[in-house]
C-alpha positions as CSV (number, residue, x, y, z in Angstrom):
1,M,142.5,91.3,128.6
2,S,144.6,89.9,131.4
3,K,148.3,90.4,132.1
4,K,148.9,86.9,130.6
5,H,147.3,87.9,127.3
6,I,149.4,91.0,127.1
7,E,152.6,89.0,127.8
8,E,151.5,86.5,125.1
9,A,151.0,89.3,122.6
10,V,154.5,90.7,123.4
11,R,156.1,87.3,123.1
12,A,154.4,86.7,119.7
13,S,155.5,90.1,118.4
14,L,159.0,89.5,119.5
15,Q,159.1,86.1,117.9
16,A,157.7,87.6,114.7
17,Y,160.4,90.2,114.9
18,F,163.2,87.6,115.2
19,N,161.7,85.6,112.4
20,D,161.7,88.7,110.2
21,L,165.4,89.2,111.0
22,K,166.2,85.8,109.3
23,G,169.3,85.2,111.5
24,V,170.6,88.8,111.5
25,E,171.4,89.8,115.1
26,P,169.2,92.7,116.5
27,D,170.7,96.0,117.6
28,S,169.5,98.0,120.6
29,L,166.5,95.7,121.1
30,Y,165.7,97.0,124.5
31,D,165.4,100.6,123.2
32,L,163.4,99.4,120.2
33,M,160.9,97.5,122.5
34,L,160.5,100.4,124.9
35,D,159.9,102.9,122.1
36,S,157.5,100.5,120.4
37,F,155.5,99.9,123.5
38,E,155.7,103.1,125.5
39,K,154.4,105.5,122.9
40,P,151.1,103.6,122.1
41,L,150.7,102.9,125.9
42,L,150.9,106.6,126.7
43,D,148.7,107.6,123.8
44,V,145.9,105.1,124.7
45,V,146.0,105.9,128.4
46,M,145.9,109.7,127.7
47,R,142.8,109.2,125.5
48,Q,141.1,107.0,128.2
49,A,142.0,109.7,130.8
50,E,140.5,112.3,128.4
51,G,143.8,114.2,128.4
52,N,143.9,114.5,132.2
53,Q,147.7,114.1,132.9
54,S,147.2,113.7,136.6
55,R,144.7,110.9,136.2
56,A,146.9,109.2,133.5
57,A,150.0,109.5,135.7
58,E,148.1,107.8,138.6
59,W,146.9,105.0,136.3
60,L,150.4,104.4,135.0
61,G,152.1,104.7,138.5
62,L,154.2,107.6,137.3
63,N,154.9,111.0,138.7
64,R,153.0,113.6,136.7
65,N,156.3,115.4,135.7
66,T,157.7,112.1,134.4
67,L,154.6,111.5,132.4
68,R,154.7,115.0,130.9
69,K,158.4,114.5,130.0
70,K,157.5,111.3,128.2
71,L,154.5,112.8,126.4
72,L,156.8,115.6,125.1
73,Q,159.5,113.1,124.1
74,Y,157.0,111.2,122.0
75,K,155.4,114.4,120.7
76,L,152.0,113.4,122.2
77,I,151.6,116.9,123.5
78,K,153.0,120.3,122.5
79,P,155.4,122.2,124.7
């Protein structure tokens, strides 16, 4: 899947979200999108990296400590 396909999937999901709102204005849309995208992203990447946080951090372009903080935030690892 290319970057273009990912962008199209995000656009389609956002459009469906707005359609579901039926004219009601969204609240904290940025945070909603980050939470909706970031948790599954981290989960899938960690599985592909076989739990190796250093490798996953490298793939994501994150500092390993930042990745660990986010994994804890989303309860994808235990403290």
